[in-house]
VMD Tcl script that builds the backbone (N, CA, C; Angstrom):
set m [mol new atoms 423]
animate dup $m
set s [atomselect $m all]
$s set {name element resname resid chain x y z} {
  {N N MET 1 A 24.612 8.379 -9.160}
  {CA C MET 1 A 22.707 8.628 -9.066}
  {C C MET 1 A 21.895 7.389 -8.675}
  {N N GLY 2 A 21.528 7.421 -7.935}
  {CA C GLY 2 A 20.327 6.185 -6.918}
  {C C GLY 2 A 19.746 6.141 -8.280}
  {N N HIS 3 A 18.456 4.914 -8.050}
  {CA C HIS 3 A 17.555 3.829 -8.624}
  {C C HIS 3 A 16.355 4.400 -7.842}
  {N N ARG 4 A 15.531 4.549 -8.332}
  {CA C ARG 4 A 13.771 3.681 -7.487}
  {C C ARG 4 A 13.636 2.607 -7.039}
  {N N VAL 5 A 13.918 2.263 -5.872}
  {CA C VAL 5 A 13.385 0.932 -5.220}
  {C C VAL 5 A 12.259 1.202 -4.012}
  {N N SER 6 A 11.907 -0.163 -3.903}
  {CA C SER 6 A 10.907 -0.153 -3.063}
  {C C SER 6 A 10.885 -0.009 -1.818}
  {N N ILE 7 A 10.385 0.114 -0.869}
  {CA C ILE 7 A 10.434 0.092 0.908}
  {C C ILE 7 A 10.602 -1.475 1.070}
  {N N ASN 8 A 9.853 -2.557 0.062}
  {CA C ASN 8 A 9.957 -3.841 0.611}
  {C C ASN 8 A 9.493 -4.933 -0.198}
  {N N GLU 9 A 10.487 -5.150 -0.984}
  {CA C GLU 9 A 10.328 -5.903 -2.284}
  {C C GLU 9 A 9.348 -7.103 -2.379}
  {N N GLN 10 A 8.848 -7.912 -1.310}
  {CA C GLN 10 A 8.322 -8.447 -0.926}
  {C C GLN 10 A 6.609 -8.192 -0.575}
  {N N VAL 11 A 6.224 -7.036 -0.643}
  {CA C VAL 11 A 5.360 -6.465 -0.419}
  {C C VAL 11 A 4.538 -5.378 -1.921}
  {N N LEU 12 A 5.947 -5.072 -2.167}
  {CA C LEU 12 A 5.717 -4.282 -3.810}
  {C C LEU 12 A 6.588 -4.430 -4.551}
  {N N ASP 13 A 6.349 -4.770 -5.351}
  {CA C ASP 13 A 7.066 -5.118 -7.011}
  {C C ASP 13 A 7.165 -3.803 -7.682}
  {N N ILE 14 A 7.843 -2.923 -8.166}
  {CA C ILE 14 A 8.048 -2.197 -8.907}
  {C C ILE 14 A 9.120 -2.656 -10.227}
  {N N SER 15 A 9.639 -3.561 -10.433}
  {CA C SER 15 A 10.418 -4.109 -11.323}
  {C C SER 15 A 9.551 -3.887 -12.820}
  {N N GLU 16 A 8.328 -3.683 -12.813}
  {CA C GLU 16 A 7.932 -3.769 -14.537}
  {C C GLU 16 A 7.503 -2.128 -14.697}
  {N N ASP 17 A 6.442 -2.162 -15.692}
  {CA C ASP 17 A 6.110 -0.717 -15.942}
  {C C ASP 17 A 5.053 -0.332 -15.150}
  {N N ALA 18 A 4.460 -1.011 -14.677}
  {CA C ALA 18 A 3.399 -0.682 -13.736}
  {C C ALA 18 A 3.584 -1.248 -12.074}
  {N N PRO 19 A 3.697 -0.490 -10.524}
  {CA C PRO 19 A 3.681 -1.607 -9.463}
  {C C PRO 19 A 2.884 -1.986 -9.341}
  {N N ARG 20 A 2.517 -3.386 -8.574}
  {CA C ARG 20 A 1.971 -4.627 -8.106}
  {C C ARG 20 A 2.231 -4.979 -6.766}
  {N N LEU 21 A 1.219 -5.230 -6.192}
  {CA C LEU 21 A 1.150 -5.300 -4.389}
  {C C LEU 21 A 1.299 -7.213 -4.559}
  {N N LEU 22 A 1.810 -7.427 -3.632}
  {CA C LEU 22 A 2.138 -9.298 -3.396}
  {C C LEU 22 A 2.004 -9.199 -2.306}
  {N N GLY 23 A 0.880 -10.220 -2.507}
  {CA C GLY 23 A 0.257 -10.565 -1.550}
  {C C GLY 23 A -0.091 -12.407 -1.390}
  {N N GLY 24 A -0.411 -13.021 -1.022}
  {CA C GLY 24 A -0.431 -14.581 -0.650}
  {C C GLY 24 A -2.022 -15.213 -1.429}
  {N N ARG 25 A -2.474 -16.741 -1.717}
  {CA C ARG 25 A -3.388 -16.951 -2.050}
  {C C ARG 25 A -3.472 -18.638 -1.867}
  {N N CYS 26 A -4.296 -18.760 -1.245}
  {CA C CYS 26 A -4.553 -20.120 -0.197}
  {C C CYS 26 A -4.826 -21.362 -1.764}
  {N N LYS 27 A -3.779 -22.003 -2.106}
  {CA C LYS 27 A -4.075 -23.367 -2.840}
  {C C LYS 27 A -5.525 -24.235 -2.545}
  {N N ASP 28 A -6.083 -24.336 -1.566}
  {CA C ASP 28 A -6.774 -25.299 -0.951}
  {C C ASP 28 A -8.088 -24.313 -0.593}
  {N N CYS 29 A -8.171 -23.108 -0.266}
  {CA C CYS 29 A -9.688 -22.501 -0.306}
  {C C CYS 29 A -9.505 -21.030 -0.921}
  {N N GLY 30 A -8.285 -20.727 -1.970}
  {CA C GLY 30 A -8.693 -20.240 -2.261}
  {C C GLY 30 A -8.468 -18.469 -1.538}
  {N N ASN 31 A -8.139 -18.066 -0.434}
  {CA C ASN 31 A -8.273 -16.992 0.488}
  {C C ASN 31 A -6.806 -16.419 0.404}
  {N N HIS 32 A -7.286 -14.934 0.001}
  {CA C HIS 32 A -5.876 -14.454 -0.260}
  {C C HIS 32 A -5.825 -13.515 1.118}
  {N N SER 33 A -4.585 -13.054 0.950}
  {CA C SER 33 A -3.575 -12.455 2.318}
  {C C SER 33 A -2.982 -11.493 1.562}
  {N N PHE 34 A -2.760 -10.359 2.746}
  {CA C PHE 34 A -1.758 -8.968 2.106}
  {C C PHE 34 A -1.075 -8.895 3.238}
  {N N PRO 35 A -0.304 -8.740 3.602}
  {CA C PRO 35 A 0.613 -9.308 2.652}
  {C C PRO 35 A 0.662 -10.996 3.037}
  {N N TRP 36 A 1.702 -11.305 2.272}
  {CA C TRP 36 A 1.906 -12.463 1.841}
  {C C TRP 36 A 1.939 -13.573 3.596}
  {N N LEU 37 A 1.237 -14.094 3.891}
  {CA C LEU 37 A 1.328 -15.330 4.952}
  {C C LEU 37 A 1.969 -16.707 4.367}
  {N N SER 38 A 2.759 -17.382 5.696}
  {CA C SER 38 A 2.855 -18.615 4.931}
  {C C SER 38 A 2.052 -19.693 5.728}
  {N N GLY 39 A 0.961 -19.170 6.027}
  {CA C GLY 39 A -0.548 -19.737 6.627}
  {C C GLY 39 A -2.228 -18.918 5.970}
  {N N CYS 40 A -2.915 -20.554 5.998}
  {CA C CYS 40 A -4.028 -19.407 5.559}
  {C C CYS 40 A -4.758 -19.200 6.707}
  {N N ALA 41 A -5.523 -17.874 6.811}
  {CA C ALA 41 A -6.333 -17.589 7.780}
  {C C ALA 41 A -7.752 -18.009 7.944}
  {N N ARG 42 A -8.013 -18.712 6.560}
  {CA C ARG 42 A -9.714 -19.137 6.734}
  {C C ARG 42 A -9.131 -20.483 7.273}
  {N N CYS 43 A -8.590 -21.168 6.337}
  {CA C CYS 43 A -8.643 -22.795 6.637}
  {C C CYS 43 A -7.046 -23.265 7.314}
  {N N ALA 44 A -6.743 -22.585 7.701}
  {CA C ALA 44 A -5.226 -23.108 8.909}
  {C C ALA 44 A -4.471 -23.857 7.647}
  {N N GLY 45 A -4.407 -23.952 6.691}
  {CA C GLY 45 A -3.609 -24.731 6.079}
  {C C GLY 45 A -2.444 -23.685 5.161}
  {N N SER 46 A -1.237 -24.676 4.914}
  {CA C SER 46 A -0.193 -24.187 4.434}
  {C C SER 46 A 0.177 -24.179 2.962}
  {N N ASN 47 A -0.607 -24.173 2.000}
  {CA C ASN 47 A -0.551 -24.603 0.746}
  {C C ASN 47 A -0.842 -23.113 0.217}
  {N N MET 48 A 0.622 -22.003 0.480}
  {CA C MET 48 A -0.118 -21.014 -0.038}
  {C C MET 48 A 1.075 -20.510 -1.086}
  {N N GLU 49 A 0.846 -19.774 -2.125}
  {CA C GLU 49 A 1.263 -18.971 -2.871}
  {C C GLU 49 A 1.435 -17.835 -3.001}
  {N N ARG 50 A 2.546 -17.246 -3.665}
  {CA C ARG 50 A 2.564 -15.486 -3.608}
  {C C ARG 50 A 2.099 -15.460 -5.247}
  {N N VAL 51 A 0.905 -14.410 -5.063}
  {CA C VAL 51 A 0.190 -13.819 -6.426}
  {C C VAL 51 A 0.297 -12.308 -5.994}
  {N N PRO 52 A 0.313 -11.834 -7.614}
  {CA C PRO 52 A 0.300 -10.071 -7.841}
  {C C PRO 52 A -1.287 -10.063 -7.228}
  {N N LEU 53 A -1.430 -8.861 -6.916}
  {CA C LEU 53 A -2.762 -8.609 -6.539}
  {C C LEU 53 A -3.440 -7.542 -7.159}
  {N N SER 54 A -4.851 -7.087 -7.510}
  {CA C SER 54 A -5.381 -6.686 -8.665}
  {C C SER 54 A -4.682 -4.965 -8.424}
  {N N THR 55 A -4.584 -3.952 -9.150}
  {CA C THR 55 A -4.420 -2.813 -8.958}
  {C C THR 55 A -5.265 -1.605 -9.066}
  {N N LYS 56 A -6.197 -2.170 -9.422}
  {CA C LYS 56 A -7.549 -1.221 -8.898}
  {C C LYS 56 A -8.552 -1.551 -8.184}
  {N N GLY 57 A -9.244 -0.757 -7.553}
  {CA C GLY 57 A -10.623 -1.219 -5.983}
  {C C GLY 57 A -11.109 -0.175 -5.982}
  {N N THR 58 A -12.021 -0.089 -5.026}
  {CA C THR 58 A -12.947 1.222 -4.420}
  {C C THR 58 A -12.440 1.302 -3.075}
  {N N LEU 59 A -12.596 2.660 -2.991}
  {CA C LEU 59 A -12.100 3.146 -1.682}
  {C C LEU 59 A -13.386 3.007 -0.580}
  {N N TRP 60 A -13.232 2.341 0.048}
  {CA C TRP 60 A -13.920 1.444 1.322}
  {C C TRP 60 A -14.269 2.168 2.517}
  {N N ALA 61 A -13.210 2.486 3.071}
  {CA C ALA 61 A -13.306 4.242 3.958}
  {C C ALA 61 A -11.834 4.177 4.231}
  {N N TRP 62 A -12.264 5.674 4.779}
  {CA C TRP 62 A -11.136 6.586 4.913}
  {C C TRP 62 A -10.694 7.546 5.598}
  {N N THR 63 A -9.340 8.131 5.993}
  {CA C THR 63 A -9.323 9.135 7.143}
  {C C THR 63 A -8.151 9.991 6.767}
  {N N VAL 64 A -7.966 11.079 7.248}
  {CA C VAL 64 A -6.606 11.994 6.909}
  {C C VAL 64 A -5.613 11.828 8.107}
  {N N GLN 65 A -3.944 11.646 8.114}
  {CA C GLN 65 A -3.295 11.680 9.168}
  {C C GLN 65 A -3.140 12.847 9.335}
  {N N GLY 66 A -3.423 13.655 10.269}
  {CA C GLY 66 A -3.123 15.193 10.389}
  {C C GLY 66 A -2.099 15.128 11.574}
  {N N PHE 67 A -0.922 14.481 12.036}
  {CA C PHE 67 A 0.154 14.326 12.595}
  {C C PHE 67 A 0.758 13.647 12.497}
  {N N PRO 68 A 2.280 13.546 12.668}
  {CA C PRO 68 A 3.210 12.286 13.135}
  {C C PRO 68 A 2.921 11.509 13.743}
  {N N PRO 69 A 2.682 10.360 12.824}
  {CA C PRO 69 A 2.672 8.518 14.114}
  {C C PRO 69 A 4.165 8.782 14.101}
  {N N LYS 70 A 3.691 8.086 16.039}
  {CA C LYS 70 A 5.145 7.728 16.361}
  {C C LYS 70 A 6.039 6.914 15.129}
  {N N ASN 71 A 7.468 7.707 15.296}
  {CA C ASN 71 A 8.341 6.597 14.711}
  {C C ASN 71 A 9.386 5.912 15.742}
  {N N PRO 72 A 9.677 4.690 15.210}
  {CA C PRO 72 A 8.698 4.095 14.117}
  {C C PRO 72 A 7.720 3.787 14.430}
  {N N PRO 73 A 7.012 3.065 13.638}
  {CA C PRO 73 A 7.293 2.556 12.546}
  {C C PRO 73 A 7.232 3.410 11.494}
  {N N TYR 74 A 6.859 5.099 11.858}
  {CA C TYR 74 A 6.561 5.639 10.626}
  {C C TYR 74 A 7.786 6.179 10.127}
  {N N LEU 75 A 8.164 6.291 8.556}
  {CA C LEU 75 A 9.691 6.517 8.246}
  {C C LEU 75 A 9.664 7.978 8.119}
  {N N GLY 76 A 8.368 8.760 8.153}
  {CA C GLY 76 A 8.995 10.332 7.556}
  {C C GLY 76 A 9.241 11.332 8.156}
  {N N GLU 77 A 8.933 12.153 7.777}
  {CA C GLU 77 A 9.422 13.597 9.328}
  {C C GLU 77 A 7.949 13.785 10.463}
  {N N ASN 78 A 9.243 13.748 11.045}
  {CA C ASN 78 A 8.531 13.420 12.498}
  {C C ASN 78 A 8.767 15.404 13.430}
  {N N ASP 79 A 9.361 16.310 12.261}
  {CA C ASP 79 A 8.652 17.626 13.048}
  {C C ASP 79 A 7.515 17.856 12.739}
  {N N PRO 80 A 6.722 18.277 13.903}
  {CA C PRO 80 A 5.372 18.556 13.724}
  {C C PRO 80 A 5.180 19.779 12.593}
  {N N ASP 81 A 6.256 21.314 12.118}
  {CA C ASP 81 A 6.046 22.143 11.499}
  {C C ASP 81 A 6.477 21.650 9.881}
  {N N LYS 82 A 6.829 20.767 10.128}
  {CA C LYS 82 A 7.187 20.439 8.837}
  {C C LYS 82 A 6.432 18.752 7.957}
  {N N PHE 83 A 5.594 18.409 8.527}
  {CA C PHE 83 A 4.859 17.028 8.599}
  {C C PHE 83 A 3.726 17.789 7.847}
  {N N GLU 84 A 3.305 17.332 6.523}
  {CA C GLU 84 A 2.309 17.067 5.545}
  {C C GLU 84 A 1.472 16.196 5.835}
  {N N SER 85 A -0.110 16.352 6.134}
  {CA C SER 85 A -0.608 15.441 6.014}
  {C C SER 85 A -0.814 14.555 5.250}
  {N N PHE 86 A -1.799 13.507 5.356}
  {CA C PHE 86 A -1.618 12.510 4.144}
  {C C PHE 86 A -3.316 11.538 4.523}
  {N N GLY 87 A -3.827 11.372 3.472}
  {CA C GLY 87 A -4.941 10.590 2.960}
  {C C GLY 87 A -4.473 8.730 3.808}
  {N N VAL 88 A -5.083 7.728 4.884}
  {CA C VAL 88 A -5.163 6.926 4.531}
  {C C VAL 88 A -6.813 5.815 4.321}
  {N N GLY 89 A -6.387 4.974 4.132}
  {CA C GLY 89 A -7.522 4.424 3.659}
  {C C GLY 89 A -7.629 2.701 3.402}
  {N N TYR 90 A -8.838 2.017 3.274}
  {CA C TYR 90 A -9.155 0.521 2.986}
  {C C TYR 90 A -9.643 0.544 1.499}
  {N N ILE 91 A -8.863 -0.157 0.464}
  {CA C ILE 91 A -9.479 -0.349 -0.700}
  {C C ILE 91 A -9.277 -1.454 -0.894}
  {N N GLU 92 A -10.852 -1.837 -1.219}
  {CA C GLU 92 A -11.284 -2.525 -1.891}
  {C C GLU 92 A -11.181 -3.350 -3.023}
  {N N LEU 93 A -9.843 -4.345 -3.407}
  {CA C LEU 93 A -9.815 -5.050 -4.286}
  {C C LEU 93 A -10.413 -5.969 -4.695}
  {N N ALA 94 A -10.238 -7.089 -5.944}
  {CA C ALA 94 A -11.156 -8.396 -6.225}
  {C C ALA 94 A -11.075 -9.248 -5.276}
  {N N GLU 95 A -9.439 -8.885 -4.855}
  {CA C GLU 95 A -9.294 -10.533 -3.240}
  {C C GLU 95 A -9.417 -10.192 -2.079}
  {N N LEU 96 A -9.451 -8.770 -1.683}
  {CA C LEU 96 A -9.643 -8.398 -0.486}
  {C C LEU 96 A -9.272 -7.123 -0.558}
  {N N LYS 97 A -9.544 -6.559 0.977}
  {CA C LYS 97 A -9.233 -5.306 1.566}
  {C C LYS 97 A -7.205 -4.987 1.921}
  {N N VAL 98 A -7.088 -4.170 1.419}
  {CA C VAL 98 A -6.099 -3.527 1.475}
  {C C VAL 98 A -6.086 -1.999 2.773}
  {N N GLU 99 A -5.090 -2.189 3.637}
  {CA C GLU 99 A -5.169 -0.782 4.129}
  {C C GLU 99 A -3.860 0.157 3.499}
  {N N ALA 100 A -4.029 1.762 2.957}
  {CA C ALA 100 A -2.923 2.027 2.186}
  {C C ALA 100 A -2.757 3.352 2.365}
  {N N ARG 101 A -1.502 3.847 1.781}
  {CA C ARG 101 A -1.732 5.605 2.011}
  {C C ARG 101 A -2.387 5.977 0.765}
  {N N LEU 102 A -3.074 6.866 0.790}
  {CA C LEU 102 A -3.869 7.590 -0.576}
  {C C LEU 102 A -2.659 8.657 -0.889}
  {N N THR 103 A -2.737 9.402 -2.335}
  {CA C THR 103 A -2.245 10.072 -2.412}
  {C C THR 103 A -3.008 11.226 -2.542}
  {N N GLU 104 A -4.542 11.711 -1.751}
  {CA C GLU 104 A -5.179 12.574 -1.936}
  {C C GLU 104 A -5.396 12.760 -0.606}
  {N N SER 105 A -5.551 14.076 0.137}
  {CA C SER 105 A -5.467 14.080 1.663}
  {C C SER 105 A -6.480 15.391 1.738}
  {N N GLU 106 A -6.997 16.086 0.449}
  {CA C GLU 106 A -8.196 16.689 1.094}
  {C C GLU 106 A -9.860 15.877 1.109}
  {N N PRO 107 A -10.508 16.083 2.522}
  {CA C PRO 107 A -11.656 15.561 2.536}
  {C C PRO 107 A -12.331 15.855 1.468}
  {N N ALA 108 A -12.611 16.614 1.124}
  {CA C ALA 108 A -13.681 17.327 -0.130}
  {C C ALA 108 A -13.294 16.265 -1.587}
  {N N ALA 109 A -12.167 15.609 -1.847}
  {CA C ALA 109 A -11.457 14.615 -2.800}
  {C C ALA 109 A -11.874 13.941 -2.623}
  {N N LEU 110 A -12.128 13.095 -1.091}
  {CA C LEU 110 A -12.808 11.511 -1.360}
  {C C LEU 110 A -13.703 11.262 -0.907}
  {N N LYS 111 A -13.758 10.005 -1.483}
  {CA C LYS 111 A -15.703 9.559 -1.308}
  {C C LYS 111 A -15.717 8.185 -1.162}
  {N N VAL 112 A -16.601 7.649 -0.346}
  {CA C VAL 112 A -16.362 5.770 0.289}
  {C C VAL 112 A -16.860 5.714 -1.250}
  {N N GLY 113 A -16.449 4.125 -2.255}
  {CA C GLY 113 A -16.913 3.892 -3.223}
  {C C GLY 113 A -16.297 4.358 -4.899}
  {N N MET 114 A -15.572 5.459 -4.122}
  {CA C MET 114 A -14.949 5.699 -5.347}
  {C C MET 114 A -13.704 5.260 -6.050}
  {N N ASP 115 A -13.368 5.147 -7.293}
  {CA C ASP 115 A -12.338 4.265 -7.751}
  {C C ASP 115 A -11.051 4.640 -7.551}
  {N N MET 116 A -10.259 3.771 -7.406}
  {CA C MET 116 A -8.957 4.110 -6.749}
  {C C MET 116 A -7.960 2.858 -7.678}
  {N N GLU 117 A -6.741 3.618 -7.716}
  {CA C GLU 117 A -5.563 3.290 -9.107}
  {C C GLU 117 A -4.232 2.766 -8.006}
  {N N LEU 118 A -3.821 1.264 -7.747}
  {CA C LEU 118 A -2.606 1.360 -6.869}
  {C C LEU 118 A -0.771 2.804 -8.206}
  {N N THR 119 A -0.364 3.080 -7.334}
  {CA C THR 119 A 0.726 3.860 -7.651}
  {C C THR 119 A 1.624 4.109 -6.639}
  {N N VAL 120 A 2.541 4.257 -6.856}
  {CA C VAL 120 A 3.952 4.786 -5.600}
  {C C VAL 120 A 4.178 5.932 -5.302}
  {N N GLU 121 A 4.455 6.089 -4.036}
  {CA C GLU 121 A 4.935 7.667 -3.760}
  {C C GLU 121 A 6.226 7.554 -2.758}
  {N N PRO 122 A 7.219 8.605 -3.223}
  {CA C PRO 122 A 8.405 8.339 -2.568}
  {C C PRO 122 A 8.515 8.594 -0.744}
  {N N LEU 123 A 9.383 8.444 -0.320}
  {CA C LEU 123 A 9.550 8.187 1.473}
  {C C LEU 123 A 10.798 9.098 1.251}
  {N N PHE 124 A 11.303 8.403 1.350}
  {CA C PHE 124 A 13.013 9.502 1.278}
  {C C PHE 124 A 14.367 8.859 0.738}
  {N N THR 125 A 15.382 9.653 0.413}
  {CA C THR 125 A 16.286 9.222 -0.186}
  {C C THR 125 A 17.146 8.054 0.964}
  {N N ASP 126 A 17.630 7.007 0.573}
  {CA C ASP 126 A 18.554 6.266 1.166}
  {C C ASP 126 A 20.090 6.871 1.120}
  {N N GLU 127 A 20.822 6.369 1.332}
  {CA C GLU 127 A 22.413 6.496 1.904}
  {C C GLU 127 A 22.673 6.320 0.326}
  {N N ASP 128 A 22.607 5.581 -0.307}
  {CA C ASP 128 A 23.229 5.424 -1.955}
  {C C ASP 128 A 22.644 6.775 -3.023}
  {N N GLY 129 A 21.580 7.178 -2.315}
  {CA C GLY 129 A 21.377 8.132 -3.209}
  {C C GLY 129 A 19.972 7.457 -4.286}
  {N N ASN 130 A 19.514 6.498 -3.399}
  {CA C ASN 130 A 18.407 5.293 -4.310}
  {C C ASN 130 A 17.081 6.344 -3.763}
  {N N GLU 131 A 15.947 6.476 -4.242}
  {CA C GLU 131 A 14.504 7.011 -4.283}
  {C C GLU 131 A 13.985 5.998 -3.450}
  {N N VAL 132 A 13.326 5.792 -2.440}
  {CA C VAL 132 A 12.743 4.545 -1.647}
  {C C VAL 132 A 11.417 5.226 -1.890}
  {N N VAL 133 A 10.606 4.004 -2.595}
  {CA C VAL 133 A 9.337 4.439 -2.131}
  {C C VAL 133 A 8.735 3.387 -1.381}
  {N N THR 134 A 6.862 3.759 -1.245}
  {CA C THR 134 A 6.051 2.844 -1.197}
  {C C THR 134 A 4.928 2.866 -1.799}
  {N N PHE 135 A 4.002 1.941 -1.304}
  {CA C PHE 135 A 2.444 1.784 -2.058}
  {C C PHE 135 A 1.453 2.984 -1.748}
  {N N ALA 136 A 0.688 3.264 -3.023}
  {CA C ALA 136 A -0.147 4.291 -2.391}
  {C C ALA 136 A -1.474 4.014 -3.076}
  {N N PHE 137 A -2.420 4.636 -3.266}
  {CA C PHE 137 A -3.787 4.279 -4.352}
  {C C PHE 137 A -3.836 6.188 -4.605}
  {N N ALA 138 A -4.218 6.404 -5.547}
  {CA C ALA 138 A -4.740 7.501 -6.277}
  {C C ALA 138 A -6.442 7.180 -6.444}
  {N N PRO 139 A -7.023 8.530 -6.675}
  {CA C PRO 139 A -8.289 8.628 -7.244}
  {C C PRO 139 A -8.063 8.104 -8.796}
  {N N VAL 140 A -9.182 7.326 -9.152}
  {CA C VAL 140 A -8.751 7.052 -10.514}
  {C C VAL 140 A -9.842 8.558 -11.222}
  {N N VAL 141 A -9.583 9.874 -12.366}
  {CA C VAL 141 A -9.991 10.781 -12.906}
  {C C VAL 141 A -10.250 10.464 -13.979}
}
mol reanalyze $m
mol bondsrecalc $m
mol representation Tube
mol addrep $m
């Protein structure tokens, strides 16, 4: 029997009770990045540290992906008859904006400025029987 595993442990930490996105922070100017970068995009410094990012934010912009994206990098179902639409948006966290999958795909249920919270969604089951998950944001109800 498999376990739940992160699609990328450098980006998504699921080792604790709640998932956390892992980003970077420049120790010189305080600028944040996601994912972690070895250099700062603001001051070009290299004094970066890995930090967990906020788990709650607001929906800044969104759309609904209504057809299968190109594979790769998309890892989901490529058969148009089996594909399920999903929401995609920018979530404004305290540190920065991140692009993420949304758990909601119904346009009437999405509104710019609504509160969102980090969660995980299953992507696929790997050859060892592990459930591979990615990060997503869900509306706070």
